[in-house]
TORKOL-4160 file (C-alpha; in steps of 0.2 Angstrom, whole numbers, padded with zeros to 4 digits, m for minus):
288
<pt num="1" X="0100" Y="0439" Z="0055"/>
<pt num="2" X="0114" Y="0426" Z="0052"/>
<pt num="3" X="0113" Y="0411" Z="0042"/>
<pt num="4" X="0123" Y="0396" Z="0035"/>
<pt num="5" X="0119" Y="0385" Z="0020"/>
<pt num="6" X="0125" Y="0367" Z="0019"/>
<pt num="7" X="0119" Y="0351" Z="0012"/>
<pt num="8" X="0105" Y="0350" Z="0026"/>
<pt num="9" X="0098" Y="0367" Z="0021"/>
<pt num="10" X="0099" Y="0384" Z="0029"/>
<pt num="11" X="0100" Y="0388" Z="0047"/>
<pt num="12" X="0094" Y="0405" Z="0052"/>
<pt num="13" X="0098" Y="0415" Z="0068"/>
<pt num="14" X="0085" Y="0429" Z="0071"/>
<pt num="15" X="0089" Y="0441" Z="0086"/>
<pt num="16" X="0074" Y="0445" Z="0097"/>
<pt num="17" X="0072" Y="0464" Z="0098"/>
<pt num="18" X="0079" Y="0469" Z="0115"/>
<pt num="19" X="0094" Y="0465" Z="0125"/>
<pt num="20" X="0095" Y="0446" Z="0124"/>
<pt num="21" X="0089" Y="0431" Z="0115"/>
<pt num="22" X="0088" Y="0424" Z="0097"/>
<pt num="23" X="0077" Y="0412" Z="0088"/>
<pt num="24" X="0085" Y="0398" Z="0077"/>
<pt num="25" X="0076" Y="0390" Z="0063"/>
<pt num="26" X="0081" Y="0377" Z="0049"/>
<pt num="27" X="0089" Y="0365" Z="0060"/>
<pt num="28" X="0083" Y="0348" Z="0067"/>
<pt num="29" X="0091" Y="0345" Z="0084"/>
<pt num="30" X="0087" Y="0326" Z="0084"/>
<pt num="31" X="0102" Y="0325" Z="0072"/>
<pt num="32" X="0120" Y="0328" Z="0075"/>
<pt num="33" X="0125" Y="0345" Z="0071"/>
<pt num="34" X="0139" Y="0347" Z="0057"/>
<pt num="35" X="0154" Y="0357" Z="0061"/>
<pt num="36" X="0147" Y="0373" Z="0053"/>
<pt num="37" X="0130" Y="0372" Z="0062"/>
<pt num="38" X="0138" Y="0369" Z="0079"/>
<pt num="39" X="0150" Y="0383" Z="0077"/>
<pt num="40" X="0136" Y="0395" Z="0072"/>
<pt num="41" X="0126" Y="0390" Z="0087"/>
<pt num="42" X="0140" Y="0392" Z="0099"/>
<pt num="43" X="0144" Y="0409" Z="0092"/>
<pt num="44" X="0126" Y="0414" Z="0093"/>
<pt num="45" X="0124" Y="0408" Z="0111"/>
<pt num="46" X="0139" Y="0418" Z="0116"/>
<pt num="47" X="0132" Y="0433" Z="0107"/>
<pt num="48" X="0113" Y="0432" Z="0112"/>
<pt num="49" X="0115" Y="0421" Z="0128"/>
<pt num="50" X="0098" Y="0412" Z="0125"/>
<pt num="51" X="0093" Y="0403" Z="0109"/>
<pt num="52" X="0075" Y="0397" Z="0106"/>
<pt num="53" X="0070" Y="0383" Z="0094"/>
<pt num="54" X="0053" Y="0379" Z="0089"/>
<pt num="55" X="0046" Y="0361" Z="0085"/>
<pt num="56" X="0060" Y="0351" Z="0092"/>
<pt num="57" X="0052" Y="0334" Z="0098"/>
<pt num="58" X="0067" Y="0326" Z="0107"/>
<pt num="59" X="0068" Y="0311" Z="0117"/>
<pt num="60" X="0078" Y="0311" Z="0133"/>
<pt num="61" X="0092" Y="0302" Z="0124"/>
<pt num="62" X="0091" Y="0315" Z="0109"/>
<pt num="63" X="0092" Y="0329" Z="0121"/>
<pt num="64" X="0107" Y="0323" Z="0130"/>
<pt num="65" X="0116" Y="0320" Z="0113"/>
<pt num="66" X="0112" Y="0338" Z="0108"/>
<pt num="67" X="0118" Y="0345" Z="0124"/>
<pt num="68" X="0134" Y="0334" Z="0124"/>
<pt num="69" X="0140" Y="0344" Z="0108"/>
<pt num="70" X="0142" Y="0359" Z="0119"/>
<pt num="71" X="0152" Y="0350" Z="0133"/>
<pt num="72" X="0152" Y="0337" Z="0146"/>
<pt num="73" X="0135" Y="0335" Z="0153"/>
<pt num="74" X="0131" Y="0339" Z="0172"/>
<pt num="75" X="0125" Y="0326" Z="0184"/>
<pt num="76" X="0111" Y="0331" Z="0195"/>
<pt num="77" X="0118" Y="0333" Z="0213"/>
<pt num="78" X="0102" Y="0327" Z="0222"/>
<pt num="79" X="0101" Y="0311" Z="0210"/>
<pt num="80" X="0120" Y="0309" Z="0214"/>
<pt num="81" X="0116" Y="0307" Z="0232"/>
<pt num="82" X="0104" Y="0293" Z="0228"/>
<pt num="83" X="0117" Y="0284" Z="0218"/>
<pt num="84" X="0112" Y="0289" Z="0201"/>
<pt num="85" X="0122" Y="0298" Z="0188"/>
<pt num="86" X="0107" Y="0303" Z="0178"/>
<pt num="87" X="0109" Y="0318" Z="0166"/>
<pt num="88" X="0091" Y="0321" Z="0162"/>
<pt num="89" X="0078" Y="0328" Z="0174"/>
<pt num="90" X="0060" Y="0334" Z="0174"/>
<pt num="91" X="0051" Y="0349" Z="0180"/>
<pt num="92" X="0033" Y="0344" Z="0182"/>
<pt num="93" X="0018" Y="0355" Z="0188"/>
<pt num="94" X="0001" Y="0347" Z="0191"/>
<pt num="95" X="m0014" Y="0351" Z="0202"/>
<pt num="96" X="m0006" Y="0340" Z="0216"/>
<pt num="97" X="0012" Y="0347" Z="0213"/>
<pt num="98" X="0011" Y="0366" Z="0212"/>
<pt num="99" X="0024" Y="0376" Z="0203"/>
<pt num="100" X="0039" Y="0381" Z="0213"/>
<pt num="101" X="0040" Y="0399" Z="0207"/>
<pt num="102" X="0058" Y="0401" Z="0212"/>
<pt num="103" X="0064" Y="0419" Z="0211"/>
<pt num="104" X="0078" Y="0424" Z="0199"/>
<pt num="105" X="0092" Y="0412" Z="0199"/>
<pt num="106" X="0107" Y="0404" Z="0190"/>
<pt num="107" X="0105" Y="0386" Z="0191"/>
<pt num="108" X="0115" Y="0378" Z="0205"/>
<pt num="109" X="0126" Y="0393" Z="0208"/>
<pt num="110" X="0129" Y="0385" Z="0225"/>
<pt num="111" X="0141" Y="0373" Z="0217"/>
<pt num="112" X="0160" Y="0377" Z="0216"/>
<pt num="113" X="0158" Y="0374" Z="0197"/>
<pt num="114" X="0140" Y="0379" Z="0192"/>
<pt num="115" X="0134" Y="0373" Z="0175"/>
<pt num="116" X="0139" Y="0382" Z="0159"/>
<pt num="117" X="0123" Y="0380" Z="0149"/>
<pt num="118" X="0105" Y="0375" Z="0154"/>
<pt num="119" X="0094" Y="0366" Z="0141"/>
<pt num="120" X="0075" Y="0364" Z="0142"/>
<pt num="121" X="0063" Y="0354" Z="0130"/>
<pt num="122" X="0044" Y="0358" Z="0133"/>
<pt num="123" X="0035" Y="0341" Z="0133"/>
<pt num="124" X="0018" Y="0347" Z="0140"/>
<pt num="125" X="0013" Y="0365" Z="0139"/>
<pt num="126" X="m0003" Y="0373" Z="0147"/>
<pt num="127" X="m0015" Y="0383" Z="0136"/>
<pt num="128" X="m0009" Y="0399" Z="0144"/>
<pt num="129" X="0003" Y="0404" Z="0157"/>
<pt num="130" X="0020" Y="0396" Z="0163"/>
<pt num="131" X="0031" Y="0408" Z="0153"/>
<pt num="132" X="0050" Y="0409" Z="0157"/>
<pt num="133" X="0059" Y="0425" Z="0158"/>
<pt num="134" X="0078" Y="0427" Z="0156"/>
<pt num="135" X="0088" Y="0443" Z="0161"/>
<pt num="136" X="0104" Y="0449" Z="0154"/>
<pt num="137" X="0117" Y="0451" Z="0168"/>
<pt num="138" X="0129" Y="0460" Z="0156"/>
<pt num="139" X="0116" Y="0474" Z="0154"/>
<pt num="140" X="0113" Y="0474" Z="0173"/>
<pt num="141" X="0131" Y="0477" Z="0176"/>
<pt num="142" X="0133" Y="0490" Z="0163"/>
<pt num="143" X="0118" Y="0499" Z="0170"/>
<pt num="144" X="0127" Y="0502" Z="0186"/>
<pt num="145" X="0136" Y="0519" Z="0190"/>
<pt num="146" X="0155" Y="0518" Z="0189"/>
<pt num="147" X="0155" Y="0520" Z="0208"/>
<pt num="148" X="0144" Y="0505" Z="0211"/>
<pt num="149" X="0154" Y="0495" Z="0197"/>
<pt num="150" X="0170" Y="0498" Z="0207"/>
<pt num="151" X="0162" Y="0493" Z="0223"/>
<pt num="152" X="0155" Y="0476" Z="0217"/>
<pt num="153" X="0171" Y="0472" Z="0208"/>
<pt num="154" X="0179" Y="0471" Z="0225"/>
<pt num="155" X="0168" Y="0458" Z="0233"/>
<pt num="156" X="0162" Y="0441" Z="0234"/>
<pt num="157" X="0144" Y="0434" Z="0236"/>
<pt num="158" X="0141" Y="0418" Z="0246"/>
<pt num="159" X="0129" Y="0406" Z="0238"/>
<pt num="160" X="0119" Y="0393" Z="0247"/>
<pt num="161" X="0102" Y="0384" Z="0244"/>
<pt num="162" X="0089" Y="0394" Z="0255"/>
<pt num="163" X="0078" Y="0385" Z="0267"/>
<pt num="164" X="0063" Y="0384" Z="0255"/>
<pt num="165" X="0075" Y="0374" Z="0242"/>
<pt num="166" X="0079" Y="0361" Z="0256"/>
<pt num="167" X="0061" Y="0360" Z="0260"/>
<pt num="168" X="0057" Y="0356" Z="0242"/>
<pt num="169" X="0070" Y="0343" Z="0241"/>
<pt num="170" X="0064" Y="0336" Z="0258"/>
<pt num="171" X="0046" Y="0335" Z="0252"/>
<pt num="172" X="0051" Y="0326" Z="0236"/>
<pt num="173" X="0066" Y="0315" Z="0242"/>
<pt num="174" X="0065" Y="0313" Z="0260"/>
<pt num="175" X="0075" Y="0318" Z="0276"/>
<pt num="176" X="0091" Y="0307" Z="0272"/>
<pt num="177" X="0094" Y="0315" Z="0255"/>
<pt num="178" X="0091" Y="0332" Z="0261"/>
<pt num="179" X="0102" Y="0331" Z="0276"/>
<pt num="180" X="0116" Y="0324" Z="0266"/>
<pt num="181" X="0114" Y="0338" Z="0253"/>
<pt num="182" X="0116" Y="0351" Z="0267"/>
<pt num="183" X="0131" Y="0342" Z="0274"/>
<pt num="184" X="0140" Y="0338" Z="0258"/>
<pt num="185" X="0137" Y="0355" Z="0249"/>
<pt num="186" X="0143" Y="0369" Z="0261"/>
<pt num="187" X="0141" Y="0387" Z="0255"/>
<pt num="188" X="0153" Y="0394" Z="0242"/>
<pt num="189" X="0159" Y="0411" Z="0238"/>
<pt num="190" X="0159" Y="0417" Z="0220"/>
<pt num="191" X="0165" Y="0435" Z="0214"/>
<pt num="192" X="0150" Y="0446" Z="0213"/>
<pt num="193" X="0156" Y="0452" Z="0196"/>
<pt num="194" X="0160" Y="0437" Z="0185"/>
<pt num="195" X="0171" Y="0437" Z="0169"/>
<pt num="196" X="0163" Y="0427" Z="0156"/>
<pt num="197" X="0174" Y="0411" Z="0153"/>
<pt num="198" X="0174" Y="0413" Z="0134"/>
<pt num="199" X="0173" Y="0432" Z="0131"/>
<pt num="200" X="0179" Y="0439" Z="0147"/>
<pt num="201" X="0165" Y="0451" Z="0147"/>
<pt num="202" X="0160" Y="0456" Z="0165"/>
<pt num="203" X="0142" Y="0451" Z="0171"/>
<pt num="204" X="0134" Y="0455" Z="0188"/>
<pt num="205" X="0133" Y="0437" Z="0195"/>
<pt num="206" X="0118" Y="0439" Z="0205"/>
<pt num="207" X="0107" Y="0424" Z="0211"/>
<pt num="208" X="0093" Y="0430" Z="0223"/>
<pt num="209" X="0087" Y="0412" Z="0225"/>
<pt num="210" X="0104" Y="0406" Z="0232"/>
<pt num="211" X="0112" Y="0422" Z="0238"/>
<pt num="212" X="0116" Y="0423" Z="0257"/>
<pt num="213" X="0126" Y="0438" Z="0259"/>
<pt num="214" X="0141" Y="0449" Z="0252"/>
<pt num="215" X="0157" Y="0443" Z="0261"/>
<pt num="216" X="0165" Y="0457" Z="0271"/>
<pt num="217" X="0150" Y="0468" Z="0273"/>
<pt num="218" X="0139" Y="0469" Z="0288"/>
<pt num="219" X="0122" Y="0461" Z="0287"/>
<pt num="220" X="0113" Y="0477" Z="0285"/>
<pt num="221" X="0125" Y="0483" Z="0271"/>
<pt num="222" X="0125" Y="0467" Z="0262"/>
<pt num="223" X="0106" Y="0466" Z="0262"/>
<pt num="224" X="0104" Y="0484" Z="0256"/>
<pt num="225" X="0117" Y="0482" Z="0242"/>
<pt num="226" X="0109" Y="0466" Z="0236"/>
<pt num="227" X="0092" Y="0473" Z="0237"/>
<pt num="228" X="0097" Y="0488" Z="0226"/>
<pt num="229" X="0106" Y="0477" Z="0213"/>
<pt num="230" X="0091" Y="0464" Z="0213"/>
<pt num="231" X="0080" Y="0478" Z="0207"/>
<pt num="232" X="0089" Y="0479" Z="0190"/>
<pt num="233" X="0083" Y="0461" Z="0187"/>
<pt num="234" X="0065" Y="0467" Z="0185"/>
<pt num="235" X="0069" Y="0479" Z="0172"/>
<pt num="236" X="0060" Y="0473" Z="0156"/>
<pt num="237" X="0073" Y="0482" Z="0145"/>
<pt num="238" X="0086" Y="0468" Z="0151"/>
<pt num="239" X="0074" Y="0453" Z="0149"/>
<pt num="240" X="0067" Y="0441" Z="0136"/>
<pt num="241" X="0050" Y="0432" Z="0140"/>
<pt num="242" X="0046" Y="0416" Z="0131"/>
<pt num="243" X="0029" Y="0409" Z="0129"/>
<pt num="244" X="0031" Y="0391" Z="0127"/>
<pt num="245" X="0024" Y="0380" Z="0114"/>
<pt num="246" X="0025" Y="0361" Z="0114"/>
<pt num="247" X="0042" Y="0354" Z="0109"/>
<pt num="248" X="0051" Y="0371" Z="0110"/>
<pt num="249" X="0069" Y="0369" Z="0115"/>
<pt num="250" X="0079" Y="0383" Z="0124"/>
<pt num="251" X="0098" Y="0383" Z="0128"/>
<pt num="252" X="0105" Y="0397" Z="0138"/>
<pt num="253" X="0121" Y="0403" Z="0145"/>
<pt num="254" X="0121" Y="0401" Z="0164"/>
<pt num="255" X="0136" Y="0413" Z="0167"/>
<pt num="256" X="0128" Y="0429" Z="0160"/>
<pt num="257" X="0109" Y="0426" Z="0164"/>
<pt num="258" X="0097" Y="0424" Z="0178"/>
<pt num="259" X="0080" Y="0416" Z="0174"/>
<pt num="260" X="0063" Y="0412" Z="0183"/>
<pt num="261" X="0048" Y="0402" Z="0178"/>
<pt num="262" X="0030" Y="0409" Z="0181"/>
<pt num="263" X="0017" Y="0399" Z="0190"/>
<pt num="264" X="0002" Y="0407" Z="0183"/>
<pt num="265" X="m0003" Y="0391" Z="0174"/>
<pt num="266" X="m0008" Y="0382" Z="0190"/>
<pt num="267" X="m0017" Y="0370" Z="0191"/>
<pt num="268" X="m0014" Y="0365" Z="0173"/>
<pt num="269" X="m0001" Y="0352" Z="0169"/>
<pt num="270" X="0017" Y="0358" Z="0163"/>
<pt num="271" X="0031" Y="0346" Z="0160"/>
<pt num="272" X="0049" Y="0351" Z="0155"/>
<pt num="273" X="0063" Y="0340" Z="0151"/>
<pt num="274" X="0080" Y="0347" Z="0157"/>
<pt num="275" X="0098" Y="0344" Z="0156"/>
<pt num="276" X="0114" Y="0355" Z="0158"/>
<pt num="277" X="0132" Y="0356" Z="0152"/>
<pt num="278" X="0146" Y="0357" Z="0165"/>
<pt num="279" X="0154" Y="0373" Z="0169"/>
<pt num="280" X="0170" Y="0380" Z="0177"/>
<pt num="281" X="0173" Y="0390" Z="0193"/>
<pt num="282" X="0168" Y="0408" Z="0192"/>
<pt num="283" X="0182" Y="0421" Z="0192"/>
<pt num="284" X="0184" Y="0439" Z="0189"/>
<pt num="285" X="0198" Y="0446" Z="0179"/>
<pt num="286" X="0201" Y="0464" Z="0184"/>
<pt num="287" X="0207" Y="0470" Z="0167"/>
<pt num="288" X="0191" Y="0462" Z="0158"/>
């Protein structure tokens, strides 16, 4: 457990048992963080990859102010196509709008510069279900045999929104926006092993939701290798599962994690307030 004491009180960082995640207490995220508290949270985020805060009732403006302390905020690409630069969005499940239940993913990995951090604030939470799971991509890489590590360090993965993503956008935003999204965001290639932009530590940069194929392999070879790698994401030893309470806030490192939200709360109402911090182009440093 790590802590700092200052004029606003004591901030505690309590690691969750397992490979990933820590709970933070003693801080009110509605207020600007002082230098010490922000430095502590940045260090903890780099070390634990996912930070959980209870009882953080943030307005949209307060959440954006919190996120901006970690870097420039990202604009939503779909909203951008509609002429908006909005930085906040909502994930809302109702009886009429069922949960998407996307598979494992890193948000917007199909951008040339995917987000660095994701931030969720729980606004409406069902009585049961609707948990989110994060998986540690450092541990996934470390679990591979030396031979497979050598293989995956040499290749790139092509990322593109899959048809069901475009179908979701089409259902919510119409044909014009969807067709422009497809045209203006062609597939991108990222290294399958990514060096973390801060620590340099290698992570297996998987993203089953958006992965098309491994560049340079046959379709059969690519599918076989990706299937064998994806199996590691389901290992509970590499995961943390969060049972949401109203007004929880979570910030996570997009460069070293995948996540997925469960849809077992349907048809109950679930509403999450979301923003993200802009990131950089993924790269692999061979001596990392």
